[in-house]
N, C-alpha and C positions, 0 to 999 in steps of 0.2 A: 432422548437422553436418560429418562428414568430406567429403562431396561439396561442401558449401558452401565449406569451406576451400579446396578445389581451385580453385573459381571465384575466390575472393578472391586466392589466390596468383597465378593467371594475370593478374588485373587489375593487381596490384601490380608484376608483372614487365614489364608493357607500358610501353615507353619514352614513349609519347604520353600515355596516360591515367593511368598509375600515379602520376606526379608530382602529379596533381591530387586524389588521394584524401585527404580530410581527416577525413571522418566515417565511422566503421565501426560498423555495426549488426549485432549478433549476436542471432539469433532462436532461442528455444526453441520448436521445432515438435513438436506431438503429433498423430498421426493419429486422427481422431475415429471410430474403428471401432465402439465400443460405441454411440455416438450414432446412427450410420447404421443399425446393426442394430435399434435401438429404433424409429427412424422407419419402417423397412420393416415391422416387426411391427405397429405401430399404424396405419400409413398416413396419419398426421396430420402436418400442417405448421403451424409457427408463422407469423405474419405476418412479412414480410421487414423488414429494417432500413429506417428512413427518416431522412432528413436534415432537421432542423428549422432554419429560417432566420428570424431575427426581422428586423424592419424596419431595424435598425441594421447588419445584415449578419453578425452572429454566427451560426456554424453548429455544430450538434450532431448526432451520430449516436446514434439510440436505437431500441430494439426493444420494442414492447409485447408482453406475453405471451399475449394472447388477443384475439379468439376464434381457435381453430385451425380448419383446413379440411382436407378430405379431399384427398389427393394424387391427381393424375391418373395414368393408366396410363403416360403418357410420363415424368412426373416419377419415378415409382417405378422404371421400367426404367432410367433414367439413374442413379438412386441406387444400384441394384444393381450397375451397371457400375463406378461410383465406389468402391463398397465392395470389389469384387474387386481394383481397382487399389491401394487402400490396403493390403489384406492382402498383396499381392504386393510392395509397395515399403516398407511400414512398418518392417520389421526393419532394412533397410539404412540408413534415415534416422534412426531414433530412438536415444535414448541410454540407455534404462533397462537394457540388458543389457551395457553396455560393461565390460570388465575393467579392472583397474588399469593394465595395460600399454597398453590402447587409450586410456584417459583420459590417460595420460602422453604418448602421441603427440600427442593433440589439444592438450594444454597447450603442448607444445614447438612445434608448428606455429603456434599462436596467438601465442606469444611472439615467434617469428621474424617473423610478420606485423607485430606492433606496432613492432618496431625495424627494419623493412625498409629504409626510406629515412631515413638519418641526417639529411640536410640538408633534408628536407621531411616532418617528422613529422606524425602525426595530431593533430587538434585535439580530437576527441570520440570517446569510446567510448559506445555506447548498447546497452542490453539490452532485448529485446522478447520477447513470447510470443504465439503464436497456434495455432489448430487448422488442420490440413489436412483438407479435406472431399473432396478428389479432385484430379485433375491441374489445377493452376492455380486451385484453389478454396480460399479461406481464410476462417476465421471468428474473431471475437474470443472471448476466454475467457468473456465474459458472454453469448454467443449462446444463445438460448432453447432450441435443439434439442440442446444439449450436455447429456449425462447426467452424474450425479455422479461415476461411476467415471472418466470421461474428464477431468473437472475436477480430480480428485485427481491424475491422471497429469501434467497440464500444470503444476500447482503444483510437483510433485516435480521435473519437468524444468527448470522455471525456477530453482529453487534449485540444481540441479546445474550448469546453465549459468553461474549467478552464481559458484559456487565455482571452476569451471574457468577462466572468463574472468578473474576477479580474480587467480587464481594465475598465469596466463600473464602478465598485466600486471605483477604483482609481480616475476616472474622476469626480465622483459624489461628492467627498470630504466629504462624510457622515461618521460619526463615528459609526461603528457597533461593539458592544463588543464581539460577538461570531461568529467564522468561523468554519464550519465543512466541510472539503474538502474530499469527498468520504469516510468518516470514517464509515458510515453505509452502504456502498456498498460492497457486498461480491464479490471479484474477479475482481475488477477494481479500479485502482488508477492513480495518475499522476506520470509518470516516473521521478525520481529525475533529470535526464538529461534535461527533458522538463522544469522543474522548473528553472534550472540554466540558460539555454540559453534564456528563456523568460523573466527573471527578469529585464534586462535593459529597455525594452519597458514599463514594468509596472511602473518602477520608473519614467520614463519620463512622464507617464500619471498621476503621483501624488500619487503613492502607499504609499510613506513614510508618507504623511500627514494623509491618511485614516487609515493606520494600527497602528498608534501610540497609539490609544485608545483601541486596541484589548486586552481583558482580558482572553479569552478562545479560544485556537486554538487546533482543532483536525484535523490532516493532515495525510492522507494516501498516501504515495508515494511508488514507486516500483523501482526495478532494471530496467535496460534498456529494452525497447520494440522496436521491428522492426515495425514501422508504415507503411512501404512500400514507395518506391520511389515516387509513384504517389500521396501520401497524405502529402508530406512535407509542402506544402503551407497551406493546411487545418489545420495541427497541429500547425505550428509555425508562420504563416503569411508570406507574400511574402518576406519581408526584411530578416528575420532570415532564412527562407527556402533557400534563395540564398547562404548564408554562409554554411548552412548544406549540400547543394548539392556539393559544392566544397570539403567539408570535406569527404563526402561519396565517391566521386570519388577517392580521395587520399587513403582512407581506402580500397576500393575495388581493387585499383591498387596494394596495398601492399599484399592483400589476394591472388590475382591472381599470384603475383610474389613469393608467398610462403615464405614471410618474417616471421620470428618467431614472435609470438604474443608480446613478451617482447620488441621487437625492433620497433614496429609499432608506428605510429604518436600519440603523446600525452598520451601514456599509463602511468597510475599512478605508476606502479611498478618500473619505471626506472627514474633516474635523467635526463638522456638524453631525454627521452620522454616528460618530463615536459617542456623542452625548445623548442620543435618543434612548429612552427607556420605555418599557411596556409595563405599566402599572397592573397589578394583579386584578384590579377591578375592571379593566378595559378588555374589550374584545371577548366577552364571555359567550357561552354557547348560544347559537341561533341555528335551529335545525335546518331551515331553508338555506341559510348562508353556508353551513357546513356541507350540505349536499352539493352545492356548487363547487366547493373545493375538492370534494371526493372524486369528481369526474375530471378534474384538471390534471395535467401532467407537467412536470418541470421542464420538459423539452420534447422534441419530436420522438425521442427514444424513451420508452417507459423505464423508470428507475434512475434516469439521469437528469441533471439540471443543465439548463442553458447557462452560458458563462455571463449573461447579463441579468440573471435572476438574483434577487436579493439574498436568497438562501445560499448561493454559491460564494458570495463575497462578504457575508456577514462576519463581523469581527470575531464571533465565537468559533470560527473555523480554525483560528490560528494559534491561540496560546496553550491549548490542551497538552501537547507533547512536552512543552517546557514546564508546565505546572506539575505534570507527572514526574518528570526527571528531577524536580526539586527534592523529591523524597528518596532519591537513589544516589546519595553522595559517594558511595563506595564502588561505583562502576569501574570495571577494568576494561570492558569491551562494550561499545555502543554501536549498534547497527540499525540505522533508520532507512526505511524504504517508503517511497511515496508512489501510489498508483493513481493515474490520472483518469477521471471519470467525466469531466465536463464536456458538454456538447457545444460546439461553436455555433452561435446564432447571432453574433454581434452585427448590428446593422451598419456600423461605422468603419468596418474593416479592421478594428482593433482586436488585440488579444488580451485576455484577462488572467491567463494562467500565472503570469509573473507575480500577481499579488500573493501567491502562496510562498514567495520568498519569506513572508512574515513568519512562517512556522519556525525556520531556523533562526531568524532574527530575534524572535522572542527568547530563544535559548541563550543567545549571545547577550541581549540587552538585560536579561535577568542576572547576568554575571554568575551563572552557575559554575561551581568549581568541583571537578571530579579529579581529586588529587592522585588517584590510583589508575586513571585511565591510560591504557596502553595502546588500544586499537580503536580507531574511528572509521566507520564505514557509512557512506552516504550513497543511497541508490535512488535515482529518479527524482531527487529533490531539485527545486529551484532555489538558488542561493545567490547572495550578493557577495562580491569579491572581498569587501572589507570585513564582512561578517565571518567568512571562512578564516581569513588571516588573523582576525582578533581572537577567535576561538582557539586557534592553534597556538597563538602567542600566550594565551592564558593557561594552556595545558602543555607545558614543555616536556612532560613525561610521556607523551604519545610517541610510540615507536613506529607505528604503521598507520598510514592513511590510505583508504581506498575510496575512489570516486567512480561510480558506475552510472552511466546514463544521466549524469548530473547536468543541469542547465544553469548557465551563468548569466546574470542580469548585467546590463550596461552600467559602468561605474567610471566617472572621470578619473583619469590616471592609469586605468587598466584597459589595454586595448583588446584583451581576450585571455583565453586560458593560459597561453604561453607566459604572459607577463605576470599573471597571478601565481602560477606554480613556481616560476623562476624566483619571484619575490619570496615565496614561502621557503624555498630551499636556501636562499642566501641568508634569510633570517635564522634558519636552523643552524647553519654553519657559524654565523657570527655570534649567536647567543649560546651555542654549545648545547642545544636541546637534545633530547633522546631520539628524535625522528631519524629513521634509517632507511625507510622504504615508502615509496608512493606508487600505488597501483592505480592506473587510470584506464577506463574503457568507455567509449562512446560518449564523449563530452561535447556539449552543444552550447550555443548562445541562445538565451530565451528570446523568442520573438514577441514583439509588442505591437506589431503593425499589420501582420498578415495572417490569414488562415494557415494554421501550421500543420503540415505533415512533418515528419522528421527531416530536417534539413541536413546538409553535409556536416559530419562531425569534424572535430579538430583532428588533424593528422599528427602523430607523434614521430613521424619519420624525419630524421635529421638530414642536413645537406650532404649530398654525395655519399650517403650511407649504404653499405652493402645490405641486401635483403637477407635476413636470417631464415634458415629452414624452419625453425620452431614457429615463426610467425605464420608461415603458410600452413604448417601442420595443424595449428590451433585456430585457424581462420581469423587471426588477428589482422592479417593483411588483406586488403580489398582494393578494388580498382575504381577509379573515377576519371572519366574522360581519358582513358588510356594510361593514366599515371597511378602509381601505387599510393594507397592511403593506409597508414598504420593506425588501425582502430583502437588497439590496446597496447599498453606498454607498462612495464614496471621499471621505475628509476630508483637505483640504490644510492646509498650515501656517497659512495666514491664518485658518482656522476653529478652530485648536487651543484657543483661549481661550473659545470659545462654551460656555455652560453646558450646552446640550443638543446639542452637536456630533454626538453619536451617538444622538440620539433621546431619548425620555423613559424614566425608570426604569420598569420594568414594561412595557417596550416591545413585548411580544408583542401587546398590544392597541392599539398605535398611540398610546400616551400620551394626551395631551389633545387630539389632533387630531380634530376633529369632522367632518372632511370625509367625505362619503359617496362611495364609488366602487364602481361595479358592474363586476365583471370581465367583459370581453367574452366572448361565447359561443365565439369561436374561440380563446380563450386555452388553450394546451396544458398544462393543469395536470397531467393524468395523465402525459403524456410527461416533464414536468420532474421529477415524483416518481420515475419509473422511472430517469431520467437520474442523479438523485442516488444511487440505490441502485447503479447500475452503476459510478459513480465511487468510492463510498466503502463499499459493502456495506450490507446492512441493519443497522439498529441491533441487531436480534436476530431470529432465526427465519427 
């Protein structure tokens, strides 16, 4: 980052170009050294990324994971040269070994950049993350050749960059109307836990003053991530890391003692867990004990936590987004995206992902009011039906609601997505709210009892409805057991009072629509499945 800061500073100083800078993108870059060494050792290459383009013109980048092929001598020779380059340059570029003093310098320089031109301020701050594969070579966090150890490092660096950039913005006191936090980054987000535990320091730096003017927030957060014992200071800073070490020591003690997950410290599922506290005098450093934690992993996959680990379900995973939003009362557009990272290891056949409904529930229970909010976008979230309806009821000025890959928890009185969305539309008509458009794509029910791969989504196809060409051109229409499934649909205000505006109840089977539709042979079903996992993570495993 320091070398990148020099480039930005030079640009901002330029009398010709500096005044035109409106959008600043800060990238968390990680050199993919372990991944290059792995490819050299195996000699195997994954297929390259491809761009899918449907007939409507929508484009998607995706990478299928097989079959792999043997690298040529020329490819391996170039990779070896790129690896040497990364080893030579990685230390100067990467952030994992920065001291507090070096971090302070970065924050101060960033704050200076944010407030550089008083009369032509920035419009947007964007955070992004990627891998460096060599000179001028970059890869997405979901690239197939990236090994787990490198993925763990890029997630840690992304959280560190979030902490430093937000601290700099808070200190600058500059009003910047648009924030985009990893929302255009495929496969890397800020864990919601990191948002929660890092917020007090940001508020101390002046975040409330800077964020009050934000009008457009797009924030990609994730379920809990195992950053590794050795990276806690990098991710959280020294002060918060000291508290986190004590909490981790207690958690690992409970794990080694084989205490049931529901009885562990601070677990959201139990009232008793919510009362547990870790006194600062407890669980202080013990070298031998810490060495035991250092070699442990949160799950079978490095960098991920099992869904029965106390870290995955600790209460601090859930309130951070709500606490941040409290300081953004002037939002006009809110886009929240959740990326799933948990690994299924439950011994009882249960699923724990639904506990993350608490993220949106905290927003609703806090009775946050965004009086200027016009657009709400929820992507990948687990939500409760009543929470969604309550939020919409309290924000009658919302004109557009978008739900992408959103999972609905069971709730008495609501049999599924159809009843929830129908209730929402009827309320909008009766109350005369501003809502005029609901866009839905890939809606599911949250599983609580089985190991989850993506189950059948709700179908928005209405009874005896003719299939539209646009649906096929945009890949909104898919096939299940020989019957058409409408994966995506936009319902406008003139359709709000239709009884089956969102398809039939039990819509996963296409309701009563008897239309037979054979999916074309060239339909990219596997690519779309992989694309879904790249955007939202696997449901488990």
